[in-house]
C-alpha positions in Angstrom: 135.0 239.9 22.1 135.6 240.2 25.8 132.8 242.7 26.2 130.4 240.6 24.1 131.2 237.8 26.5 130.5 240.1 29.5 127.1 241.1 28.0 126.3 237.4 27.6 127.3 236.6 31.2 125.2 239.5 32.5 122.2 238.5 30.5 122.4 234.9 31.7 122.9 235.9 35.3 119.9 238.2 35.2 117.7 235.4 33.7 118.9 232.9 36.3 119.1 234.9 39.5 119.0 238.6 38.8 117.9 239.5 42.4 120.3 237.1 44.0 122.9 237.8 46.6 125.1 240.6 45.3 124.2 240.3 41.6 122.9 243.8 41.2 126.0 245.2 43.0 128.3 243.2 40.7 126.5 244.3 37.5 126.6 248.0 38.7 130.2 247.7 39.5 130.9 246.2 36.1 129.1 249.0 34.3 130.9 251.6 36.4 134.2 250.0 35.7 133.4 249.9 32.0 132.5 253.6 32.0 135.7 254.5 33.9 137.7 252.3 31.5 136.2 254.2 28.6 137.0 257.5 30.2 140.4 256.6 31.5 143.0 259.1 30.7 146.1 257.1 31.2 147.1 253.6 30.2 147.8 252.7 33.9 144.3 253.7 34.9 142.8 252.0 31.9 144.6 248.8 32.8 143.5 249.0 36.4 139.8 249.4 35.3 140.3 246.5 32.9 141.5 244.2 35.7 138.5 245.2 37.8 136.1 244.3 35.0 137.8 240.9 34.6 137.6 240.3 38.3 133.9 241.3 38.4 133.2 239.0 35.3 134.9 236.1 37.1 132.7 236.6 40.1 129.6 236.7 37.9 130.7 233.6 36.0 131.5 231.8 39.3 128.1 232.7 40.8 126.3 231.6 37.7 128.3 228.3 37.6 127.5 227.7 41.2 123.8 228.3 40.6 123.8 225.9 37.6 125.5 223.2 39.7 122.9 223.7 42.5 120.2 223.4 39.9 121.6 220.2 38.4 122.1 218.8 41.9 118.4 219.6 42.8 117.3 217.8 39.6 119.3 214.7 40.5 117.9 214.9 44.0 114.3 215.1 42.7 115.0 212.1 40.4 116.5 210.2 43.3 113.5 211.0 45.6 111.1 209.9 42.8 113.0 206.6 42.6 112.9 206.2 46.3 109.2 206.9 46.4 108.5 204.3 43.7 110.7 201.7 45.6 108.7 202.4 48.8 105.4 202.0 47.0 106.6 198.7 45.5 108.0 197.5 48.8 104.7 198.4 50.6 102.7 196.4 48.0 105.0 193.4 48.4 104.8 193.7 52.2 101.0 193.8 52.2 101.0 190.8 49.9 103.4 189.0 52.2 101.3 189.8 55.3 98.1 188.6 53.6 99.9 185.4 52.6 101.1 184.8 56.2 97.6 185.5 57.6 96.2 182.9 55.1 98.9 180.4 56.2 97.9 180.9 59.8 94.3 180.3 58.9 95.2 177.1 57.1 97.2 175.9 60.1 94.3 176.6 62.5 92.0 174.7 60.2 94.4 171.7 60.1 94.7 171.7 63.9 90.9 171.5 64.2 90.9 168.6 61.8 93.6 166.9 63.7 91.6 167.3 67.0 88.6 165.8 65.2 90.7 162.8 64.0 91.9 162.3 67.6 88.4 162.3 68.9 87.4 159.8 66.2 90.3 157.6 67.2 89.4 157.8 70.9 85.8 156.8 70.1 87.0 153.9 68.0 89.1 152.7 70.9 86.2 152.9 73.2 84.0 151.0 70.8 86.7 148.4 70.5 86.7 148.0 74.3 82.9 147.9 74.4 82.9 145.2 71.7 85.1 143.0 73.8 82.7 143.4 76.7 79.8 142.5 74.5 81.5 139.4 73.4 81.3 138.0 76.9 77.6 138.9 77.3 75.5 135.8 78.0 72.7 136.7 75.5 74.3 135.6 72.2 71.5 136.8 69.9 71.5 140.3 71.4 75.3 140.3 71.4 75.4 139.5 67.7 73.0 142.3 67.0 75.1 144.7 69.0 78.2 143.5 67.3 76.6 143.9 63.9 75.6 147.5 64.8 79.1 148.2 66.1 80.6 146.8 63.0 78.6 149.2 60.8 79.4 152.1 63.1 83.1 151.2 63.0 82.9 150.9 59.2 81.3 154.4 59.0 83.9 155.8 61.4 86.6 154.2 59.3 85.2 156.0 56.2 85.1 159.2 58.2 88.7 158.7 59.3 89.8 158.1 55.8 88.1 161.2 54.6 89.7 163.2 57.4 93.1 161.8 56.6 92.6 162.6 52.9 91.7 166.2 53.9 94.7 166.4 56.2 97.0 165.2 53.4 95.5 167.8 51.0 95.9 170.6 53.6 99.5 169.5 54.3 100.3 169.7 50.5 98.6 173.1 50.2 100.4 174.4 53.3 103.7 173.2 51.8 103.0 175.0 48.6 102.1 178.2 50.5 105.3 178.1 52.5 107.3 177.6 49.3 105.6 180.6 47.8 106.4 182.7 50.9 110.0 181.6 50.8 110.3 182.6 47.1 108.7 185.9 47.8 111.1 186.6 50.6 114.0 185.7 48.4 112.7 188.0 45.7 112.4 190.9 48.2 116.0 190.3 49.3 117.2 190.2 45.7 115.4 193.4 45.0 116.9 195.1 48.0 120.4 193.9 47.0 119.8 195.2 43.4 118.6 198.6 44.7 121.7 198.8 47.0 123.9 198.0 44.0 122.2 200.6 41.8 122.5 203.2 44.5 126.1 202.4 45.0 126.8 202.7 41.3 124.9 206.0 41.1 126.9 207.3 44.1 130.2 206.2 42.4 129.1 207.9 39.1 128.2 211.1 40.9 131.6 211.1 42.7 133.4 210.5 39.3 131.3 213.3 37.8 132.3 215.7 40.5 135.9 214.9 40.0 
């Protein structure tokens, strides 16, 4: 039974790493020890050769076991690298989406600033028209003054409509910007949760590997 086990070890070792460090030497030594054991004349010599064969078999089994462990470790490393790669791809996709969202937010802010400046100019013009209306009221020509006041009234009414439209647009942009900021905040929270989850999974895998080694 021991020799059948030795043949099995030799066969597996040759399949796995037959040209590895010292494998041929160990196999040759095992064969020589087996021949010497078969041709041993005394019990003491036969026992000595038997111990040598056991020692060589132990070395072969140890080398094969080490190779299998390295193989399993490489498989786990490959799986880990694939997971890391997928996480990196997912993170880059989220990062690009986040950058695009921020760029869109800056564009909206710039547009809102332009609309605010336009509203300020409209307000300034309205104040100037109000001052001009007061001057016109003291003009000696009443008929002309009434015409001017009527024209100014229409212009002020038009400006009032423009101001209302601008204020409505500003309110709409303010709401849109608030929704955009909320979306960015939720996205940041999701990224943080994903990072925490990845760290927890990596910690759990590390713990499982440590327990497996023990």
